N, CA, C and O atoms as a Tripos MOL2 file, in Angstrom:
@<TRIPOS>MOLECULE
protein
  300   299    75     0     0
PROTEIN
NO_CHARGES

@<TRIPOS>ATOM
      1 N          -1.8710   13.5360    9.4450 N.3       1 MET1
      2 CA         -1.0410   12.6620    8.6350 C.3       1 MET1
      3 C          -1.8650   11.9300    7.5800 C.2       1 MET1
      4 O          -1.4250   11.7840    6.4390 O.2       1 MET1
      5 N          -3.0540   11.4720    7.9530 N.am      2 ARG2
      6 CA         -3.8850   10.7320    7.0040 C.3       2 ARG2
      7 C          -4.1910   11.5890    5.7760 C.2       2 ARG2
      8 O          -4.2230   11.0820    4.6540 O.2       2 ARG2
      9 N          -4.4120   12.8700    5.9870 N.am      3 GLU3
     10 CA         -4.7010   13.7620    4.8590 C.3       3 GLU3
     11 C          -3.5260   13.7990    3.8840 C.2       3 GLU3
     12 O          -3.7210   13.8520    2.6700 O.2       3 GLU3
     13 N          -2.3140   13.7720    4.4180 N.am      4 ARG4
     14 CA         -1.1280   13.7680    3.5500 C.3       4 ARG4
     15 C          -1.0640   12.4740    2.7500 C.2       4 ARG4
     16 O          -0.7260   12.4910    1.5660 O.2       4 ARG4
     17 N          -1.3890   11.3470    3.3920 N.am      5 LEU5
     18 CA         -1.4130   10.0750    2.6680 C.3       5 LEU5
     19 C          -2.4500   10.1120    1.5540 C.2       5 LEU5
     20 O          -2.1670    9.7240    0.4200 O.2       5 LEU5
     21 N          -3.6370   10.5770    1.8760 N.am      6 LEU6
     22 CA         -4.6970   10.6200    0.8690 C.3       6 LEU6
     23 C          -4.3060   11.5030   -0.3090 C.2       6 LEU6
     24 O          -4.7110   11.2400   -1.4420 O.2       6 LEU6
     25 N          -3.5300   12.5380   -0.0540 N.am      7 GLY7
     26 CA         -3.0630   13.4090   -1.1220 C.3       7 GLY7
     27 C          -2.1200   12.7180   -2.0860 C.2       7 GLY7
     28 O          -1.9990   13.1410   -3.2360 O.2       7 GLY7
     29 N          -1.4470   11.6610   -1.6430 N.am      8 THR8
     30 CA         -0.5250   10.9420   -2.5220 C.3       8 THR8
     31 C          -1.2490   10.0740   -3.5420 C.2       8 THR8
     32 O          -0.6360    9.6340   -4.5150 O.2       8 THR8
     33 N          -2.5310    9.8190   -3.3450 N.am      9 GLN9
     34 CA         -3.2800    8.9900   -4.2830 C.3       9 GLN9
     35 C          -3.2600    9.5760   -5.6900 C.2       9 GLN9
     36 O          -3.3160    8.8360   -6.6730 O.2       9 GLN9
     37 N          -3.1820   10.8730   -5.7890 N.am     10 GLU10
     38 CA         -3.1910   11.5270   -7.0970 C.3      10 GLU10
     39 C          -1.8380   11.4590   -7.7970 C.2      10 GLU10
     40 O          -1.7440   11.7790   -8.9820 O.2      10 GLU10
     41 N          -0.7930   11.0490   -7.0860 N.am     11 LEU11
     42 CA          0.5440   11.0270   -7.6660 C.3      11 LEU11
     43 C           0.7630    9.8610   -8.6180 C.2      11 LEU11
     44 O           1.5480    9.9740   -9.5610 O.2      11 LEU11
     45 N           0.0940    8.7600   -8.3910 N.am     12 ASP12
     46 CA          0.3190    7.5820   -9.2190 C.3      12 ASP12
     47 C          -0.9400    6.7400   -9.2840 C.2      12 ASP12
     48 O          -1.6420    6.5850   -8.2850 O.2      12 ASP12
     49 N          -1.2280    6.1980  -10.4540 N.am     13 ASP13
     50 CA         -2.4340    5.4000  -10.6560 C.3      13 ASP13
     51 C          -2.4080    4.0680   -9.9110 C.2      13 ASP13
     52 O          -3.4590    3.4520   -9.7340 O.2      13 ASP13
     53 N          -1.2420    3.6070   -9.4710 N.am     14 VAL14
     54 CA         -1.1730    2.3140   -8.7830 C.3      14 VAL14
     55 C          -1.5810    2.4070   -7.3150 C.2      14 VAL14
     56 O          -1.7620    1.3780   -6.6630 O.2      14 VAL14
     57 N          -1.7270    3.6170   -6.7840 N.am     15 VAL15
     58 CA         -2.1870    3.7650   -5.4040 C.3      15 VAL15
     59 C          -3.6970    3.5720   -5.4080 C.2      15 VAL15
     60 O          -4.4550    4.4600   -5.7980 O.2      15 VAL15
     61 N          -4.1150    2.3870   -4.9630 N.am     16 GLY16
     62 CA         -5.5410    2.0620   -4.9630 C.3      16 GLY16
     63 C          -6.2890    2.7270   -3.8290 C.2      16 GLY16
     64 O          -7.4840    2.9980   -3.9440 O.2      16 GLY16
     65 N          -5.6070    2.9880   -2.7530 N.am     17 GLY17
     66 CA         -6.2470    3.6440   -1.6220 C.3      17 GLY17
     67 C          -5.5510    3.3270   -0.3180 C.2      17 GLY17
     68 O          -4.5760    2.5770   -0.2630 O.2      17 GLY17
     69 N          -6.0870    3.9260    0.7260 N.am     18 PHE18
     70 CA         -5.5770    3.7270    2.0750 C.3      18 PHE18
     71 C          -6.7320    3.2900    2.9560 C.2      18 PHE18
     72 O          -7.8830    3.6570    2.7220 O.2      18 PHE18
     73 N          -6.4130    2.5070    3.9630 N.am     19 ARG19
     74 CA         -7.4310    2.0970    4.9300 C.3      19 ARG19
     75 C          -6.7940    2.0330    6.2960 C.2      19 ARG19
     76 O          -5.5790    1.8840    6.4250 O.2      19 ARG19
     77 N          -7.6090    2.1460    7.2990 N.am     20 GLY20
     78 CA         -7.1060    2.0410    8.6600 C.3      20 GLY20
     79 C          -7.7530    3.0430    9.5790 C.2      20 GLY20
     80 O          -8.6400    3.8050    9.1920 O.2      20 GLY20
     81 N          -7.2750    3.0200   10.8270 N.am     21 ARG21
     82 CA         -7.7720    3.9320   11.8500 C.3      21 ARG21
     83 C          -6.5890    4.4980   12.6170 C.2      21 ARG21
     84 O          -5.6230    3.7940   12.9140 O.2      21 ARG21
     85 N          -6.6820    5.7450   12.9220 N.am     22 GLY22
     86 CA         -5.6320    6.3750   13.7170 C.3      22 GLY22
     87 C          -4.2690    6.2260   13.0600 C.2      22 GLY22
     88 O          -4.1320    6.4230   11.8530 O.2      22 GLY22
     89 N          -3.2600    5.8790   13.8570 N.am     23 PRO23
     90 CA         -1.9050    5.8050   13.3070 C.3      23 PRO23
     91 C          -1.6340    4.5390   12.4950 C.2      23 PRO23
     92 O          -0.6020    4.4610   11.8270 O.2      23 PRO23
     93 N          -2.5270    3.5470   12.5300 N.am     24 LEU24
     94 CA         -2.3260    2.3220   11.7580 C.3      24 LEU24
     95 C          -3.0520    2.4400   10.4270 C.2      24 LEU24
     96 O          -4.2810    2.5040   10.3800 O.2      24 LEU24
     97 N          -2.2820    2.4680    9.3480 N.am     25 GLN25
     98 CA         -2.8400    2.6520    8.0150 C.3      25 GLN25
     99 C          -2.3140    1.5660    7.0850 C.2      25 GLN25
    100 O          -1.2260    1.0280    7.2920 O.2      25 GLN25
    101 N          -3.0910    1.2550    6.0680 N.am     26 GLY26
    102 CA         -2.6800    0.2920    5.0600 C.3      26 GLY26
    103 C          -2.7190    0.9310    3.6910 C.2      26 GLY26
    104 O          -3.6190    1.7180    3.3970 O.2      26 GLY26
    105 N          -1.7620    0.6050    2.8560 N.am     27 LEU27
    106 CA         -1.6690    1.1080    1.4810 C.3      27 LEU27
    107 C          -1.9850   -0.0320    0.5290 C.2      27 LEU27
    108 O          -1.3240   -1.0710    0.5500 O.2      27 LEU27
    109 N          -2.9940    0.1630   -0.3030 N.am     28 ASP28
    110 CA         -3.3480   -0.8100   -1.3320 C.3      28 ASP28
    111 C          -2.7390   -0.3780   -2.6610 C.2      28 ASP28
    112 O          -2.8860    0.7760   -3.0630 O.2      28 ASP28
    113 N          -2.0590   -1.2940   -3.3430 N.am     29 LEU29
    114 CA         -1.5860   -1.0320   -4.6970 C.3      29 LEU29
    115 C          -2.5230   -1.7690   -5.6470 C.2      29 LEU29
    116 O          -2.8870   -2.9180   -5.3980 O.2      29 LEU29
    117 N          -2.9090   -1.1160   -6.7240 N.am     30 ALA30
    118 CA         -3.8920   -1.6860   -7.6430 C.3      30 ALA30
    119 C          -3.4580   -1.4700   -9.0880 C.2      30 ALA30
    120 O          -2.7710   -0.5000   -9.4060 O.2      30 ALA30
    121 N          -3.8740   -2.3980   -9.9640 N.am     31 THR31
    122 CA         -3.5930   -2.2260  -11.3900 C.3      31 THR31
    123 C          -4.5050   -1.1650  -11.9870 C.2      31 THR31
    124 O          -4.1790   -0.5540  -13.0040 O.2      31 THR31
    125 N          -5.6460   -0.9510  -11.3510 N.am     32 ASP32
    126 CA         -6.6040    0.0520  -11.8090 C.3      32 ASP32
    127 C          -7.2930    0.6500  -10.5810 C.2      32 ASP32
    128 O          -7.9110   -0.0750   -9.8010 O.2      32 ASP32
    129 N          -7.1900    1.9440  -10.4110 N.am     33 ARG33
    130 CA         -7.7290    2.6090   -9.2300 C.3      33 ARG33
    131 C          -9.2460    2.4840   -9.1440 C.2      33 ARG33
    132 O          -9.7960    2.3800   -8.0480 O.2      33 ARG33
    133 N          -9.9200    2.4930  -10.2740 N.am     34 THR34
    134 CA        -11.3850    2.4420  -10.2680 C.3      34 THR34
    135 C         -11.9030    1.0750   -9.8360 C.2      34 THR34
    136 O         -12.7660    0.9800   -8.9630 O.2      34 THR34
    137 N         -11.3770    0.0180  -10.4490 N.am     35 SER35
    138 CA        -11.8430   -1.3320  -10.1230 C.3      35 SER35
    139 C         -11.1710   -1.8810   -8.8720 C.2      35 SER35
    140 O         -11.6430   -2.8520   -8.2830 O.2      35 SER35
    141 N         -10.0490   -1.2460   -8.4620 N.am     36 LYS36
    142 CA         -9.2580   -1.6870   -7.3070 C.3      36 LYS36
    143 C          -8.7270   -3.1100   -7.4820 C.2      36 LYS36
    144 O          -8.5430   -3.8370   -6.5050 O.2      36 LYS36
    145 N          -8.4850   -3.4980   -8.7290 N.am     37 GLN37
    146 CA         -7.8930   -4.8140   -9.0150 C.3      37 GLN37
    147 C          -6.5080   -4.8670   -8.3910 C.2      37 GLN37
    148 O          -5.6670   -4.0240   -8.7040 O.2      37 GLN37
    149 N          -6.2430   -5.8450   -7.5060 N.am     38 PRO38
    150 CA         -4.9520   -5.9040   -6.8170 C.3      38 PRO38
    151 C          -3.7750   -6.0500   -7.7870 C.2      38 PRO38
    152 O          -3.8730   -6.7420   -8.8010 O.2      38 PRO38
    153 N          -2.6800   -5.3970   -7.4630 N.am     39 ALA39
    154 CA         -1.4580   -5.4540   -8.2620 C.3      39 ALA39
    155 C          -0.4750   -6.4030   -7.5800 C.2      39 ALA39
    156 O           0.5430   -5.9760   -7.0350 O.2      39 ALA39
    157 N          -0.7960   -7.7020   -7.6210 N.am     40 ASP40
    158 CA          0.0010   -8.6980   -6.9090 C.3      40 ASP40
    159 C           1.4780   -8.6640   -7.2840 C.2      40 ASP40
    160 O           2.3410   -8.6740   -6.4060 O.2      40 ASP40
    161 N           1.7740   -8.6240   -8.5810 N.am     41 ALA41
    162 CA          3.1690   -8.6380   -9.0300 C.3      41 ALA41
    163 C           3.9010   -7.3770   -8.5690 C.2      41 ALA41
    164 O           5.0650   -7.4450   -8.1750 O.2      41 ALA41
    165 N           3.2310   -6.2430   -8.6180 N.am     42 LEU42
    166 CA          3.8480   -4.9950   -8.1760 C.3      42 LEU42
    167 C           4.1030   -5.0240   -6.6730 C.2      42 LEU42
    168 O           5.1590   -4.5870   -6.2150 O.2      42 LEU42
    169 N           3.1550   -5.5320   -5.9100 N.am     43 VAL43
    170 CA          3.3320   -5.6360   -4.4510 C.3      43 VAL43
    171 C           4.5590   -6.4890   -4.1380 C.2      43 VAL43
    172 O           5.3760   -6.1250   -3.2920 O.2      43 VAL43
    173 N           4.6830   -7.6200   -4.8210 N.am     44 ALA44
    174 CA          5.8350   -8.4990   -4.5970 C.3      44 ALA44
    175 C           7.1370   -7.7980   -4.9640 C.2      44 ALA44
    176 O           8.1260   -7.9120   -4.2400 O.2      44 ALA44
    177 N           7.1480   -7.0780   -6.0790 N.am     45 ALA45
    178 CA          8.3590   -6.3800   -6.5140 C.3      45 ALA45
    179 C           8.7370   -5.2610   -5.5460 C.2      45 ALA45
    180 O           9.9150   -5.0840   -5.2360 O.2      45 ALA45
    181 N           7.7640   -4.5160   -5.0740 N.am     46 VAL46
    182 CA          8.0320   -3.4360   -4.1150 C.3      46 VAL46
    183 C           8.5710   -4.0240   -2.8170 C.2      46 VAL46
    184 O           9.5250   -3.4990   -2.2430 O.2      46 VAL46
    185 N           7.9660   -5.1050   -2.3570 N.am     47 ALA47
    186 CA          8.4250   -5.7420   -1.1150 C.3      47 ALA47
    187 C           9.8690   -6.2150   -1.2500 C.2      47 ALA47
    188 O          10.6750   -6.0090   -0.3430 O.2      47 ALA47
    189 N          10.2040   -6.8470   -2.3780 N.am     48 ARG48
    190 CA         11.5940   -7.3060   -2.5940 C.3      48 ARG48
    191 C          12.5660   -6.1360   -2.5960 C.2      48 ARG48
    192 O          13.6280   -6.2030   -1.9770 O.2      48 ARG48
    193 N          12.2030   -5.0700   -3.2890 N.am     49 GLU49
    194 CA         13.0950   -3.9100   -3.3660 C.3      49 GLU49
    195 C          13.2750   -3.2590   -1.9950 C.2      49 GLU49
    196 O          14.3800   -2.8470   -1.6410 O.2      49 GLU49
    197 N          12.2040   -3.1680   -1.2350 N.am     50 CYS50
    198 CA         12.3060   -2.5890    0.1070 C.3      50 CYS50
    199 C          13.2390   -3.4130    0.9800 C.2      50 CYS50
    200 O          14.0780   -2.8600    1.6920 O.2      50 CYS50
    201 N          13.0970   -4.7360    0.9270 N.am     51 LEU51
    202 CA         13.9730   -5.6020    1.7180 C.3      51 LEU51
    203 C          15.4230   -5.4720    1.2720 C.2      51 LEU51
    204 O          16.3340   -5.4850    2.1000 O.2      51 LEU51
    205 N          15.6390   -5.3460   -0.0370 N.am     52 THR52
    206 CA         16.9910   -5.1540   -0.5640 C.3      52 THR52
    207 C          17.6160   -3.8880   -0.0040 C.2      52 THR52
    208 O          18.8210   -3.8370    0.2430 O.2      52 THR52
    209 N          16.7920   -2.8690    0.1960 N.am     53 ARG53
    210 CA         17.2820   -1.5830    0.7050 C.3      53 ARG53
    211 C          17.2760   -1.5110    2.2280 C.2      53 ARG53
    212 O          17.6190   -0.4750    2.7980 O.2      53 ARG53
    213 N          16.8900   -2.5980    2.8930 N.am     54 GLY54
    214 CA         16.9240   -2.6320    4.3490 C.3      54 GLY54
    215 C          15.6690   -2.1560    5.0370 C.2      54 GLY54
    216 O          15.6670   -1.9680    6.2530 O.2      54 GLY54
    217 N          14.6040   -1.9580    4.2940 N.am     55 LEU55
    218 CA         13.3340   -1.5270    4.8860 C.3      55 LEU55
    219 C          12.4500   -2.7530    5.0810 C.2      55 LEU55
    220 O          12.0880   -3.4230    4.1140 O.2      55 LEU55
    221 N          12.1120   -3.0360    6.3040 N.am     56 HIS56
    222 CA         11.2700   -4.1900    6.6090 C.3      56 HIS56
    223 C           9.8210   -3.7390    6.6820 C.2      56 HIS56
    224 O           9.4880   -2.7940    7.3980 O.2      56 HIS56
    225 N           8.9720   -4.4160    5.9430 N.am     57 LEU57
    226 CA          7.5610   -4.0580    5.8650 C.3      57 LEU57
    227 C           6.6970   -5.1520    6.4430 C.2      57 LEU57
    228 O           7.0890   -6.3180    6.4910 O.2      57 LEU57
    229 N           5.5310   -4.7650    6.8750 N.am     58 ASN58
    230 CA          4.5200   -5.7190    7.2710 C.3      58 ASN58
    231 C           3.4930   -5.7160    6.1470 C.2      58 ASN58
    232 O           2.8100   -4.7170    5.9230 O.2      58 ASN58
    233 N           3.3880   -6.8380    5.4440 N.am     59 ILE59
    234 CA          2.4690   -6.9210    4.3160 C.3      59 ILE59
    235 C           1.3880   -7.9320    4.6570 C.2      59 ILE59
    236 O           1.6730   -9.0910    4.9550 O.2      59 ILE59
    237 N           0.1510   -7.4770    4.6070 N.am     60 VAL60
    238 CA         -0.9850   -8.3460    4.8580 C.3      60 VAL60
    239 C          -1.4170   -8.9060    3.5160 C.2      60 VAL60
    240 O          -1.7840   -8.1550    2.6120 O.2      60 VAL60
    241 N          -1.3750  -10.2250    3.3840 N.am     61 GLN61
    242 CA         -1.7720  -10.8530    2.1300 C.3      61 GLN61
    243 C          -3.0120  -11.6940    2.3630 C.2      61 GLN61
    244 O          -3.0060  -12.6370    3.1540 O.2      61 GLN61
    245 N          -4.0670  -11.3380    1.6620 N.am     62 LEU62
    246 CA         -5.3230  -12.0600    1.7400 C.3      62 LEU62
    247 C          -5.6230  -12.6570    0.3810 C.2      62 LEU62
    248 O          -5.4250  -11.9970   -0.6390 O.2      62 LEU62
    249 N          -6.0890  -13.8720    0.3450 N.am     63 THR63
    250 CA         -6.3670  -14.5540   -0.9080 C.3      63 THR63
    251 C          -7.2800  -13.7110   -1.7950 C.2      63 THR63
    252 O          -8.3620  -13.2930   -1.3810 O.2      63 THR63
    253 N          -6.8210  -13.4720   -3.0220 N.am     64 GLY64
    254 CA         -7.6050  -12.7150   -3.9890 C.3      64 GLY64
    255 C          -7.6410  -11.2250   -3.7610 C.2      64 GLY64
    256 O          -8.3400  -10.5090   -4.4780 O.2      64 GLY64
    257 N          -6.8980  -10.7380   -2.7700 N.am     65 MET65
    258 CA         -6.9260   -9.3050   -2.4780 C.3      65 MET65
    259 C          -5.5560   -8.6630   -2.5870 C.2      65 MET65
    260 O          -5.3640   -7.5370   -2.1280 O.2      65 MET65
    261 N          -4.6090   -9.3530   -3.1820 N.am     66 GLY66
    262 CA         -3.2790   -8.7650   -3.3240 C.3      66 GLY66
    263 C          -2.6100   -8.5980   -1.9830 C.2      66 GLY66
    264 O          -2.6870   -9.4840   -1.1320 O.2      66 GLY66
    265 N          -1.9660   -7.4900   -1.7870 N.am     67 GLY67
    266 CA         -1.2810   -7.2290   -0.5330 C.3      67 GLY67
    267 C          -1.5240   -5.8050   -0.0840 C.2      67 GLY67
    268 O          -1.7320   -4.9040   -0.8960 O.2      67 GLY67
    269 N          -1.4950   -5.6200    1.2150 N.am     68 VAL68
    270 CA         -1.6620   -4.2950    1.8040 C.3      68 VAL68
    271 C          -0.4240   -4.0200    2.6350 C.2      68 VAL68
    272 O          -0.0960   -4.7840    3.5430 O.2      68 VAL68
    273 N           0.2630   -2.9340    2.3280 N.am     69 PHE69
    274 CA          1.4230   -2.5320    3.1140 C.3      69 PHE69
    275 C           0.8980   -1.8410    4.3680 C.2      69 PHE69
    276 O           0.2460   -0.7990    4.2890 O.2      69 PHE69
    277 N           1.1870   -2.4260    5.5150 N.am     70 ARG70
    278 CA          0.6850   -1.8780    6.7710 C.3      70 ARG70
    279 C           1.7840   -1.0080    7.3800 C.2      70 ARG70
    280 O           2.9550   -1.3880    7.4010 O.2      70 ARG70
    281 N           1.3850    0.1660    7.8760 N.am     71 MET71
    282 CA          2.3530    1.0850    8.4510 C.3      71 MET71
    283 C           1.7640    1.8040    9.6610 C.2      71 MET71
    284 O           0.5470    1.9280    9.8030 O.2      71 MET71
    285 N           2.6320    2.2580   10.5030 N.am     72 ARG72
    286 CA          2.2200    3.0630   11.6530 C.3      72 ARG72
    287 C           2.7260    4.4690   11.4210 C.2      72 ARG72
    288 O           3.9160    4.6830   11.1870 O.2      72 ARG72
    289 N           1.8230    5.4180   11.4850 N.am     73 LEU73
    290 CA          2.1730    6.8130   11.2510 C.3      73 LEU73
    291 C           2.5500    7.5000   12.5610 C.2      73 LEU73
    292 O           2.0380    7.1750   13.6320 O.2      73 LEU73
    293 N           3.4550    8.4500   12.4370 N.am     74 ARG74
    294 CA          3.7980    9.2820   13.5860 C.3      74 ARG74
    295 C           3.2530   10.6640   13.3370 C.2      74 ARG74
    296 O           3.1480   11.0990   12.1900 O.2      74 ARG74
    297 N           2.9130   11.3460   14.3830 N.am     75 ALA75
    298 CA          2.3510   12.7140   14.2680 C.3      75 ALA75
    299 C           3.3860   13.6800   13.7830 C.2      75 ALA75
    300 O           3.0980   14.8670   13.6270 O.2      75 ALA75
@<TRIPOS>BOND
     1     1     2 1
     2     2     3 1
     3     3     4 2
     4     3     5 am
     5     5     6 1
     6     6     7 1
     7     7     8 2
     8     7     9 am
     9     9    10 1
    10    10    11 1
    11    11    12 2
    12    11    13 am
    13    13    14 1
    14    14    15 1
    15    15    16 2
    16    15    17 am
    17    17    18 1
    18    18    19 1
    19    19    20 2
    20    19    21 am
    21    21    22 1
    22    22    23 1
    23    23    24 2
    24    23    25 am
    25    25    26 1
    26    26    27 1
    27    27    28 2
    28    27    29 am
    29    29    30 1
    30    30    31 1
    31    31    32 2
    32    31    33 am
    33    33    34 1
    34    34    35 1
    35    35    36 2
    36    35    37 am
    37    37    38 1
    38    38    39 1
    39    39    40 2
    40    39    41 am
    41    41    42 1
    42    42    43 1
    43    43    44 2
    44    43    45 am
    45    45    46 1
    46    46    47 1
    47    47    48 2
    48    47    49 am
    49    49    50 1
    50    50    51 1
    51    51    52 2
    52    51    53 am
    53    53    54 1
    54    54    55 1
    55    55    56 2
    56    55    57 am
    57    57    58 1
    58    58    59 1
    59    59    60 2
    60    59    61 am
    61    61    62 1
    62    62    63 1
    63    63    64 2
    64    63    65 am
    65    65    66 1
    66    66    67 1
    67    67    68 2
    68    67    69 am
    69    69    70 1
    70    70    71 1
    71    71    72 2
    72    71    73 am
    73    73    74 1
    74    74    75 1
    75    75    76 2
    76    75    77 am
    77    77    78 1
    78    78    79 1
    79    79    80 2
    80    79    81 am
    81    81    82 1
    82    82    83 1
    83    83    84 2
    84    83    85 am
    85    85    86 1
    86    86    87 1
    87    87    88 2
    88    87    89 am
    89    89    90 1
    90    90    91 1
    91    91    92 2
    92    91    93 am
    93    93    94 1
    94    94    95 1
    95    95    96 2
    96    95    97 am
    97    97    98 1
    98    98    99 1
    99    99   100 2
   100    99   101 am
   101   101   102 1
   102   102   103 1
   103   103   104 2
   104   103   105 am
   105   105   106 1
   106   106   107 1
   107   107   108 2
   108   107   109 am
   109   109   110 1
   110   110   111 1
   111   111   112 2
   112   111   113 am
   113   113   114 1
   114   114   115 1
   115   115   116 2
   116   115   117 am
   117   117   118 1
   118   118   119 1
   119   119   120 2
   120   119   121 am
   121   121   122 1
   122   122   123 1
   123   123   124 2
   124   123   125 am
   125   125   126 1
   126   126   127 1
   127   127   128 2
   128   127   129 am
   129   129   130 1
   130   130   131 1
   131   131   132 2
   132   131   133 am
   133   133   134 1
   134   134   135 1
   135   135   136 2
   136   135   137 am
   137   137   138 1
   138   138   139 1
   139   139   140 2
   140   139   141 am
   141   141   142 1
   142   142   143 1
   143   143   144 2
   144   143   145 am
   145   145   146 1
   146   146   147 1
   147   147   148 2
   148   147   149 am
   149   149   150 1
   150   150   151 1
   151   151   152 2
   152   151   153 am
   153   153   154 1
   154   154   155 1
   155   155   156 2
   156   155   157 am
   157   157   158 1
   158   158   159 1
   159   159   160 2
   160   159   161 am
   161   161   162 1
   162   162   163 1
   163   163   164 2
   164   163   165 am
   165   165   166 1
   166   166   167 1
   167   167   168 2
   168   167   169 am
   169   169   170 1
   170   170   171 1
   171   171   172 2
   172   171   173 am
   173   173   174 1
   174   174   175 1
   175   175   176 2
   176   175   177 am
   177   177   178 1
   178   178   179 1
   179   179   180 2
   180   179   181 am
   181   181   182 1
   182   182   183 1
   183   183   184 2
   184   183   185 am
   185   185   186 1
   186   186   187 1
   187   187   188 2
   188   187   189 am
   189   189   190 1
   190   190   191 1
   191   191   192 2
   192   191   193 am
   193   193   194 1
   194   194   195 1
   195   195   196 2
   196   195   197 am
   197   197   198 1
   198   198   199 1
   199   199   200 2
   200   199   201 am
   201   201   202 1
   202   202   203 1
   203   203   204 2
   204   203   205 am
   205   205   206 1
   206   206   207 1
   207   207   208 2
   208   207   209 am
   209   209   210 1
   210   210   211 1
   211   211   212 2
   212   211   213 am
   213   213   214 1
   214   214   215 1
   215   215   216 2
   216   215   217 am
   217   217   218 1
   218   218   219 1
   219   219   220 2
   220   219   221 am
   221   221   222 1
   222   222   223 1
   223   223   224 2
   224   223   225 am
   225   225   226 1
   226   226   227 1
   227   227   228 2
   228   227   229 am
   229   229   230 1
   230   230   231 1
   231   231   232 2
   232   231   233 am
   233   233   234 1
   234   234   235 1
   235   235   236 2
   236   235   237 am
   237   237   238 1
   238   238   239 1
   239   239   240 2
   240   239   241 am
   241   241   242 1
   242   242   243 1
   243   243   244 2
   244   243   245 am
   245   245   246 1
   246   246   247 1
   247   247   248 2
   248   247   249 am
   249   249   250 1
   250   250   251 1
   251   251   252 2
   252   251   253 am
   253   253   254 1
   254   254   255 1
   255   255   256 2
   256   255   257 am
   257   257   258 1
   258   258   259 1
   259   259   260 2
   260   259   261 am
   261   261   262 1
   262   262   263 1
   263   263   264 2
   264   263   265 am
   265   265   266 1
   266   266   267 1
   267   267   268 2
   268   267   269 am
   269   269   270 1
   270   270   271 1
   271   271   272 2
   272   271   273 am
   273   273   274 1
   274   274   275 1
   275   275   276 2
   276   275   277 am
   277   277   278 1
   278   278   279 1
   279   279   280 2
   280   279   281 am
   281   281   282 1
   282   282   283 1
   283   283   284 2
   284   283   285 am
   285   285   286 1
   286   286   287 1
   287   287   288 2
   288   287   289 am
   289   289   290 1
   290   290   291 1
   291   291   292 2
   292   291   293 am
   293   293   294 1
   294   294   295 1
   295   295   296 2
   296   295   297 am
   297   297   298 1
   298   298   299 1
   299   299   300 2
@<TRIPOS>SUBSTRUCTURE
     1 MET1         2 RESIDUE 1 A MET
     2 ARG2         6 RESIDUE 1 A ARG
     3 GLU3        10 RESIDUE 1 A GLU
     4 ARG4        14 RESIDUE 1 A ARG
     5 LEU5        18 RESIDUE 1 A LEU
     6 LEU6        22 RESIDUE 1 A LEU
     7 GLY7        26 RESIDUE 1 A GLY
     8 THR8        30 RESIDUE 1 A THR
     9 GLN9        34 RESIDUE 1 A GLN
    10 GLU10       38 RESIDUE 1 A GLU
    11 LEU11       42 RESIDUE 1 A LEU
    12 ASP12       46 RESIDUE 1 A ASP
    13 ASP13       50 RESIDUE 1 A ASP
    14 VAL14       54 RESIDUE 1 A VAL
    15 VAL15       58 RESIDUE 1 A VAL
    16 GLY16       62 RESIDUE 1 A GLY
    17 GLY17       66 RESIDUE 1 A GLY
    18 PHE18       70 RESIDUE 1 A PHE
    19 ARG19       74 RESIDUE 1 A ARG
    20 GLY20       78 RESIDUE 1 A GLY
    21 ARG21       82 RESIDUE 1 A ARG
    22 GLY22       86 RESIDUE 1 A GLY
    23 PRO23       90 RESIDUE 1 A PRO
    24 LEU24       94 RESIDUE 1 A LEU
    25 GLN25       98 RESIDUE 1 A GLN
    26 GLY26      102 RESIDUE 1 A GLY
    27 LEU27      106 RESIDUE 1 A LEU
    28 ASP28      110 RESIDUE 1 A ASP
    29 LEU29      114 RESIDUE 1 A LEU
    30 ALA30      118 RESIDUE 1 A ALA
    31 THR31      122 RESIDUE 1 A THR
    32 ASP32      126 RESIDUE 1 A ASP
    33 ARG33      130 RESIDUE 1 A ARG
    34 THR34      134 RESIDUE 1 A THR
    35 SER35      138 RESIDUE 1 A SER
    36 LYS36      142 RESIDUE 1 A LYS
    37 GLN37      146 RESIDUE 1 A GLN
    38 PRO38      150 RESIDUE 1 A PRO
    39 ALA39      154 RESIDUE 1 A ALA
    40 ASP40      158 RESIDUE 1 A ASP
    41 ALA41      162 RESIDUE 1 A ALA
    42 LEU42      166 RESIDUE 1 A LEU
    43 VAL43      170 RESIDUE 1 A VAL
    44 ALA44      174 RESIDUE 1 A ALA
    45 ALA45      178 RESIDUE 1 A ALA
    46 VAL46      182 RESIDUE 1 A VAL
    47 ALA47      186 RESIDUE 1 A ALA
    48 ARG48      190 RESIDUE 1 A ARG
    49 GLU49      194 RESIDUE 1 A GLU
    50 CYS50      198 RESIDUE 1 A CYS
    51 LEU51      202 RESIDUE 1 A LEU
    52 THR52      206 RESIDUE 1 A THR
    53 ARG53      210 RESIDUE 1 A ARG
    54 GLY54      214 RESIDUE 1 A GLY
    55 LEU55      218 RESIDUE 1 A LEU
    56 HIS56      222 RESIDUE 1 A HIS
    57 LEU57      226 RESIDUE 1 A LEU
    58 ASN58      230 RESIDUE 1 A ASN
    59 ILE59      234 RESIDUE 1 A ILE
    60 VAL60      238 RESIDUE 1 A VAL
    61 GLN61      242 RESIDUE 1 A GLN
    62 LEU62      246 RESIDUE 1 A LEU
    63 THR63      250 RESIDUE 1 A THR
    64 GLY64      254 RESIDUE 1 A GLY
    65 MET65      258 RESIDUE 1 A MET
    66 GLY66      262 RESIDUE 1 A GLY
    67 GLY67      266 RESIDUE 1 A GLY
    68 VAL68      270 RESIDUE 1 A VAL
    69 PHE69      274 RESIDUE 1 A PHE
    70 ARG70      278 RESIDUE 1 A ARG
    71 MET71      282 RESIDUE 1 A MET
    72 ARG72      286 RESIDUE 1 A ARG
    73 LEU73      290 RESIDUE 1 A LEU
    74 ARG74      294 RESIDUE 1 A ARG
    75 ALA75      298 RESIDUE 1 A ALA
């Protein structure tokens, strides 16, 4: 599953990367993939839209690091 996630990085420049171990993974959104500058406004907008559509997310917010969408993968 992780390989499939990593393959999505090429689909859009806002995917800054993935982190985690095993089935617990985090998705970083960034304004620039190279510098990994957090996309705070985009993270907030995505979170609002997901909640509007009924999808509840766990978002880890660290000062100065934007937000990381945390997810559990299934095999």
